[in-house]
C-alpha positions as CSV (number, residue, x, y, z in Angstrom):
1,M,-12.2,31.2,-18.7
2,T,-15.2,29.0,-18.4
3,R,-18.3,30.3,-16.7
4,T,-21.2,28.0,-16.1
5,F,-24.6,29.5,-15.2
6,A,-28.3,28.9,-15.5
7,A,-29.5,32.2,-17.0
8,P,-27.9,35.4,-18.1
9,G,-27.9,38.5,-16.0
10,P,-25.6,40.0,-13.3
11,A,-26.1,39.2,-9.7
12,P,-27.4,41.8,-7.4
13,G,-24.9,43.8,-5.4
14,G,-22.2,43.6,-8.1
15,S,-20.8,40.3,-6.9
16,G,-19.9,39.3,-10.5
17,A,-21.6,36.0,-10.1
18,P,-24.5,35.5,-12.5
19,R,-27.9,36.0,-10.9
20,G,-29.4,33.0,-12.9
21,L,-27.0,30.7,-11.1
22,L,-27.4,32.0,-7.6
23,L,-31.2,31.8,-7.5
24,P,-31.5,28.1,-8.6
25,L,-28.7,27.1,-6.3
26,A,-30.3,28.8,-3.4
27,R,-33.6,27.2,-4.2
28,L,-32.0,23.8,-4.5
29,Q,-30.3,24.2,-1.1
30,F,-33.5,25.4,0.5
31,A,-35.4,22.4,-1.0
32,R,-32.8,20.0,0.4
33,L,-33.0,21.5,3.9
34,A,-36.8,21.5,3.7
35,L,-37.1,17.9,2.6
36,A,-34.3,16.5,4.7
37,P,-36.6,15.4,7.6
38,L,-38.7,13.4,5.1
39,A,-35.7,11.5,3.7
40,P,-36.1,8.5,6.1
41,L,-39.8,8.3,5.2
42,Y,-39.0,8.4,1.5
43,A,-36.5,5.6,1.8
44,A,-39.0,3.5,3.8
45,L,-41.7,4.1,1.2
46,V,-39.5,3.2,-1.7
47,R,-38.4,-0.1,0.0
48,V,-42.0,-1.0,0.9
49,R,-43.3,-0.3,-2.6
50,A,-40.6,-2.5,-4.2
51,H,-41.3,-5.3,-1.6
52,L,-45.0,-5.2,-2.3
53,Y,-44.5,-5.6,-6.0
54,A,-41.9,-8.4,-5.4
55,Q,-44.3,-10.3,-3.2
56,G,-47.2,-9.9,-5.6
57,W,-49.3,-7.8,-3.1
58,L,-49.2,-5.0,-5.7
59,S,-50.2,-6.5,-9.0
60,R,-48.3,-6.1,-12.2
61,V,-49.9,-5.8,-15.6
62,D,-48.8,-8.0,-18.5
63,A,-48.2,-6.0,-21.7
64,P,-49.6,-7.1,-25.0
65,A,-46.0,-7.5,-26.4
66,P,-42.6,-8.3,-24.8
67,V,-41.2,-5.3,-22.8
68,I,-37.5,-4.3,-22.5
69,S,-37.1,-1.6,-19.8
70,I,-34.2,0.8,-19.9
71,G,-33.9,2.8,-16.7
72,N,-31.5,4.0,-14.0
73,L,-31.0,4.2,-10.3
74,T,-29.9,7.8,-10.1
75,V,-31.4,11.2,-11.0
76,G,-30.8,12.2,-14.6
77,G,-28.0,12.1,-17.1
78,A,-27.3,8.3,-17.4
79,G,-27.9,8.3,-21.2
80,K,-31.2,6.5,-21.3
81,T,-32.5,8.1,-24.5
82,P,-29.5,7.1,-26.6
83,V,-29.6,3.6,-25.3
84,V,-33.3,3.3,-26.0
85,E,-32.6,4.5,-29.6
86,M,-29.8,1.9,-29.8
87,V,-32.2,-0.9,-28.8
88,V,-34.9,0.3,-31.2
89,R,-32.3,0.4,-34.0
90,M,-31.2,-3.2,-33.2
91,A,-34.8,-4.4,-33.2
92,R,-35.4,-2.9,-36.6
93,A,-32.2,-4.5,-37.9
94,L,-33.7,-7.8,-37.0
95,G,-37.0,-7.0,-38.8
96,L,-39.0,-6.4,-35.6
97,R,-41.6,-3.7,-35.2
98,P,-40.9,-1.8,-32.0
99,A,-42.8,0.9,-30.2
100,V,-41.4,3.2,-27.4
101,L,-43.2,4.0,-24.2
102,T,-41.9,7.2,-22.5
103,R,-42.9,9.7,-19.9
104,G,-42.2,12.9,-21.7
105,Y,-40.7,15.1,-19.0
106,G,-41.0,18.9,-19.5
107,R,-43.9,18.8,-21.9
108,R,-47.2,20.7,-21.6
109,G,-50.1,18.6,-20.6
110,S,-50.3,15.1,-19.1
111,G,-52.5,13.1,-21.4
112,L,-51.4,10.2,-23.5
113,A,-50.0,11.1,-26.9
114,R,-48.7,9.2,-29.9
115,V,-46.2,10.5,-32.5
116,C,-44.7,8.9,-35.5
117,A,-42.4,11.3,-37.5
118,R,-43.3,9.9,-40.9
119,E,-47.0,10.8,-40.3
120,P,-48.4,14.3,-40.6
121,A,-48.7,15.6,-37.0
122,P,-47.2,18.5,-35.0
123,L,-43.6,17.6,-33.9
124,E,-43.1,20.1,-31.1
125,A,-41.0,19.5,-28.0
126,A,-43.5,21.6,-25.9
127,L,-46.2,19.0,-26.7
128,L,-44.2,15.8,-26.6
129,G,-41.1,16.5,-24.5
130,D,-37.6,16.9,-25.8
131,E,-36.5,13.2,-25.5
132,P,-39.6,11.7,-27.1
133,L,-39.1,14.1,-30.0
134,M,-35.5,13.1,-30.3
135,L,-36.5,9.5,-30.5
136,A,-39.2,10.2,-33.1
137,L,-36.9,12.2,-35.4
138,A,-34.2,9.6,-35.2
139,N,-36.6,6.7,-35.9
140,P,-39.3,8.2,-38.2
141,D,-41.1,4.8,-38.7
142,V,-41.3,4.0,-35.0
143,P,-44.3,5.0,-33.0
144,I,-43.5,6.8,-29.7
145,Y,-46.2,6.8,-27.0
146,V,-45.8,9.6,-24.5
147,G,-47.6,9.7,-21.1
148,A,-47.2,8.9,-17.4
149,D,-49.5,5.9,-17.6
150,R,-47.3,3.4,-19.4
151,V,-49.8,0.6,-19.0
152,A,-52.4,2.7,-20.9
153,A,-49.7,3.5,-23.5
154,A,-48.9,-0.2,-24.0
155,R,-52.5,-1.1,-24.5
156,L,-53.0,1.8,-27.0
157,A,-49.9,0.7,-28.9
158,A,-51.3,-2.8,-29.2
159,L,-54.5,-1.5,-30.7
160,V,-53.0,1.0,-33.1
161,D,-49.6,-0.3,-34.1
162,R,-49.5,-4.0,-33.0
163,P,-45.8,-3.8,-32.2
164,A,-43.6,-6.9,-31.7
165,L,-41.7,-5.2,-29.0
166,L,-42.2,-2.4,-26.4
167,V,-39.2,-0.5,-25.3
168,L,-39.9,1.2,-21.9
169,D,-37.9,4.4,-21.4
170,D,-37.0,5.2,-17.8
171,G,-38.8,2.1,-16.6
172,F,-36.8,0.8,-13.7
173,Q,-39.1,2.4,-11.1
174,H,-42.2,1.9,-13.2
175,L,-42.9,-1.5,-11.6
176,R,-46.6,-1.8,-12.5
177,L,-45.8,-2.9,-16.1
178,R,-44.3,-6.4,-16.3
179,R,-41.1,-6.6,-18.4
180,R,-39.1,-9.4,-19.9
181,C,-35.8,-7.7,-19.3
182,D,-34.8,-4.9,-16.9
183,V,-31.7,-3.1,-18.1
184,L,-30.2,-0.7,-15.6
185,L,-27.9,2.1,-16.7
186,L,-25.2,3.5,-14.5
187,D,-23.2,6.6,-15.5
188,A,-19.5,5.7,-15.4
189,E,-18.7,9.3,-14.6
190,R,-20.8,9.4,-11.4
191,G,-21.5,5.8,-10.5
192,L,-23.8,5.8,-7.4
193,G,-22.6,9.2,-6.3
194,N,-22.4,9.4,-2.5
195,G,-24.6,6.4,-2.2
196,R,-27.4,8.4,-0.5
197,L,-31.1,8.7,-1.4
198,L,-32.8,11.9,-2.4
199,P,-32.6,14.7,-1.4
200,W,-29.1,14.2,0.0
201,G,-27.8,12.1,-2.8
202,P,-28.6,11.1,-6.4
203,L,-30.3,7.8,-5.7
204,R,-33.9,7.2,-6.5
205,E,-33.8,3.9,-4.7
206,P,-31.4,2.2,-2.3
207,A,-28.4,0.6,-3.9
208,S,-29.8,-2.8,-3.0
209,A,-32.3,-2.3,-5.9
210,L,-29.4,-3.2,-8.2
211,G,-30.5,-6.8,-7.6
212,R,-33.6,-6.3,-9.7
213,A,-31.6,-5.6,-12.8
214,D,-31.3,-8.4,-15.4
215,A,-28.3,-6.6,-16.8
216,I,-26.4,-3.4,-16.0
217,L,-24.9,-1.2,-18.7
218,L,-22.2,1.3,-17.6
219,T,-22.7,4.3,-19.9
220,K,-20.1,6.9,-20.8
221,A,-17.4,4.4,-20.1
222,N,-15.0,6.5,-22.2
223,L,-15.6,9.5,-20.0
224,G,-15.5,8.0,-16.5
225,D,-13.8,5.3,-14.4
226,A,-15.9,2.3,-15.6
227,E,-13.7,-0.2,-13.8
228,R,-14.2,1.6,-10.4
229,V,-18.0,1.7,-10.9
230,A,-18.0,-2.0,-11.9
231,A,-16.0,-3.0,-8.8
232,A,-18.5,-1.0,-6.6
233,V,-21.5,-2.8,-8.2
234,R,-19.9,-6.2,-7.7
235,A,-19.0,-5.3,-4.1
236,L,-22.7,-4.7,-3.5
237,G,-23.5,-8.3,-4.5
238,Y,-24.6,-7.9,-8.1
239,G,-23.7,-11.0,-10.0
240,G,-25.6,-10.5,-13.3
241,P,-24.4,-9.4,-16.7
242,L,-22.4,-6.2,-16.6
243,F,-21.4,-4.3,-19.8
244,R,-19.9,-1.1,-20.9
245,C,-20.7,1.4,-23.7
246,A,-19.0,4.5,-24.8
247,Y,-20.8,7.8,-25.6
248,E,-18.8,9.6,-28.3
249,P,-19.1,12.5,-30.6
250,A,-20.0,11.6,-34.2
251,G,-20.0,14.9,-36.0
252,L,-21.2,18.5,-36.2
253,S,-24.3,19.8,-37.9
254,R,-25.5,23.4,-38.2
255,L,-28.8,23.9,-36.5
256,D,-30.4,25.1,-39.7
257,G,-29.3,22.0,-41.5
258,G,-27.2,23.9,-44.0
259,K,-23.8,22.4,-43.3
260,D,-22.0,19.5,-41.7
261,L,-18.4,19.6,-40.4
262,P,-16.0,16.9,-39.2
263,L,-15.0,16.7,-35.6
264,E,-11.5,17.7,-36.5
265,T,-12.8,21.2,-37.0
266,L,-12.9,21.6,-33.2
267,R,-9.3,20.9,-32.6
268,G,-7.6,24.1,-31.3
269,R,-10.8,26.2,-31.3
270,R,-12.3,28.2,-28.4
271,V,-16.0,27.5,-28.3
272,S,-19.0,28.4,-26.2
273,L,-21.5,25.8,-25.1
274,L,-25.3,25.9,-24.7
275,S,-27.3,23.2,-23.0
276,G,-30.3,22.3,-20.8
277,I,-29.4,18.8,-19.8
278,A,-28.8,16.9,-16.5
279,Q,-25.1,16.7,-16.8
280,P,-23.6,19.7,-18.6
281,G,-20.1,18.7,-17.4
282,G,-20.3,15.6,-19.6
283,F,-21.1,17.8,-22.6
284,A,-18.1,20.0,-21.9
285,A,-15.8,16.9,-21.4
286,A,-16.9,15.5,-24.8
287,V,-16.0,18.8,-26.5
288,R,-12.7,19.1,-24.7
289,A,-11.9,15.5,-25.8
290,Q,-12.0,16.8,-29.4
291,G,-9.2,19.3,-28.6
292,A,-11.4,22.4,-28.1
293,A,-11.2,24.9,-25.3
294,V,-14.5,25.8,-23.6
295,A,-14.5,29.6,-23.3
296,E,-18.1,29.8,-21.9
297,Q,-20.8,27.4,-20.9
298,L,-24.5,28.4,-20.6
299,A,-25.9,25.5,-18.6
300,F,-29.7,25.7,-18.0
301,P,-31.7,23.2,-16.0
302,D,-32.6,19.8,-17.6
303,H,-35.5,20.0,-20.1
304,H,-35.2,23.8,-20.3
305,P,-38.0,25.1,-22.5
306,Y,-36.1,28.1,-24.1
307,R,-39.2,30.4,-24.0
308,D,-37.3,33.7,-24.3
309,L,-34.8,33.5,-27.1
310,A,-33.9,37.1,-27.3
311,P,-30.8,37.0,-25.0
312,L,-29.6,33.9,-26.9
313,E,-30.1,35.6,-30.3
314,G,-28.0,38.5,-29.1
315,R,-25.1,36.2,-28.0
316,L,-25.2,34.4,-31.3
317,A,-25.3,37.5,-33.5
318,G,-21.6,37.9,-33.7
319,A,-20.8,34.3,-34.4
320,D,-19.4,33.1,-37.7
321,P,-21.9,31.0,-39.6
322,G,-19.1,29.0,-41.2
323,A,-17.4,28.0,-38.0
324,P,-18.5,26.1,-34.9
325,D,-18.1,28.9,-32.3
326,W,-21.3,27.9,-30.5
327,L,-22.2,24.3,-29.8
328,T,-25.4,22.7,-28.3
329,T,-26.7,19.2,-27.8
330,E,-29.1,17.2,-29.8
331,K,-31.6,17.3,-27.0
332,D,-31.5,21.1,-27.0
333,A,-31.6,21.3,-30.8
334,V,-35.1,19.8,-31.1
335,K,-36.4,22.7,-29.0
336,L,-34.5,25.4,-30.9
337,R,-34.8,24.2,-34.5
338,G,-37.3,26.3,-36.4
339,R,-37.5,28.9,-33.6
340,L,-34.1,30.5,-33.6
341,R,-33.3,33.2,-36.2
342,A,-29.6,32.7,-35.7
343,A,-29.8,29.0,-36.4
344,D,-27.0,29.3,-38.9
345,R,-24.7,30.3,-36.0
346,L,-25.4,27.4,-33.6
347,W,-23.9,23.9,-34.2
348,V,-25.2,20.6,-32.9
349,L,-22.7,18.1,-31.6
350,R,-24.1,14.7,-32.7
351,M,-23.4,11.8,-30.3
352,E,-23.6,8.1,-30.6
353,V,-23.6,5.1,-28.3
354,R,-21.0,2.5,-29.0
355,P,-21.5,-0.7,-26.9
356,E,-18.7,-3.1,-26.3
357,P,-19.1,-6.4,-28.4
358,A,-20.4,-8.3,-25.4
359,A,-23.1,-5.8,-24.8
360,E,-24.1,-5.7,-28.5
361,G,-24.3,-9.5,-28.5
362,F,-26.4,-9.5,-25.3
363,F,-29.0,-7.2,-26.8
364,F,-29.2,-9.0,-30.2
365,D,-29.5,-12.4,-28.4
366,L,-32.2,-11.0,-26.2
367,L,-34.2,-9.5,-29.1
368,E,-33.9,-12.7,-31.1
369,R,-35.1,-14.8,-28.1
370,L,-38.1,-12.5,-27.5
371,A,-39.0,-12.6,-31.2
372,V,-38.9,-16.4,-31.3
373,E,-41.0,-16.7,-28.1
374,S,-43.7,-14.4,-29.5
375,G,-43.7,-16.1,-32.9
376,Q,-42.1,-13.2,-34.8
377,H,-40.0,-13.6,-37.9
378,V,-36.3,-12.6,-37.5
379,S,-34.6,-11.1,-40.5
380,A,-32.0,-13.2,-42.1
381,A,-29.9,-10.0,-42.5
382,A,-29.2,-9.7,-38.8
383,P,-25.9,-8.1,-38.1
384,P,-23.0,-10.5,-37.5
385,R,-21.8,-11.2,-34.0
386,D,-18.3,-10.2,-32.9
387,P,-16.4,-13.5,-32.6
388,G,-14.5,-12.1,-29.7
389,R,-17.4,-11.7,-27.3
């Protein structure tokens, strides 16, 4: 039996429902009711802001290097970080020097920070945020700039690293920084949800904002109904490039780094899941797709800091270090690695983005064009294009 909750502990009154789930749900419902009268005002402000930027009444700032923005229209869980990592990897394959500009949700402090994993510096999720740390560890030679002011981050990157390309993470609503390409991600599992703005729906902006996108990438196409979402996007009048990418498991690694296992190990097993991500259901679906049964799921809120590890240590104590009885995500792993005594009993499900050939070709062509326009040399060892695109 699968149980999903936000924190361990029984509910008061002996209801059997976990207390950690009931309290966040009650708070969420209360927040929606409290904010509901402000929803029309929020919608109006969002539209006016976008219009002011579009008309030039609010000025945009030119970055010192070409900018590719990766963002979304909905709240959380569209897979921005893996796509940012994919674009960075493609840029490096072409011989370009990228830097990443990111907000750093969930970190302590609000100042501007720079991290490059190959350089001696503290690599802590609490200081940087879980997603920036993931990007830094996956790309140790790429500088990651963390801070709410992406214009200041871009200027600092130009002074310190002189990148040939800036990849703006979660940038669709960050209109102040001018970009050469706005890539909008839509989760193929959720699409536009109920089509309503916050707090009654998942949309940060009205669906008409799709028109600002230079390209739309339907993420998790293997987990959702990508064709239905694509048809909905076209029905809203979007006529630009529309691509798909899969988000698939790539392997298992023990949290302490002591062992790797093939995905086939999960087939027929009963496993427990631990996560603090926006869409824990997608994590469970990916595990089930490997033939495993999910016996229990501890689903904390997105960017969960894992301050008190004692309850988790107790749950992991009886697990077999040689078998993947407990699984977590890469995003959670960067916050637990080096802190969890039972690290040999928690396994990380590694994931990878697999774009369709047309999407891969679009990004490589874009990167080559930006490199030529800015006078950058493109590596002759660029990956070959798929002739079928």
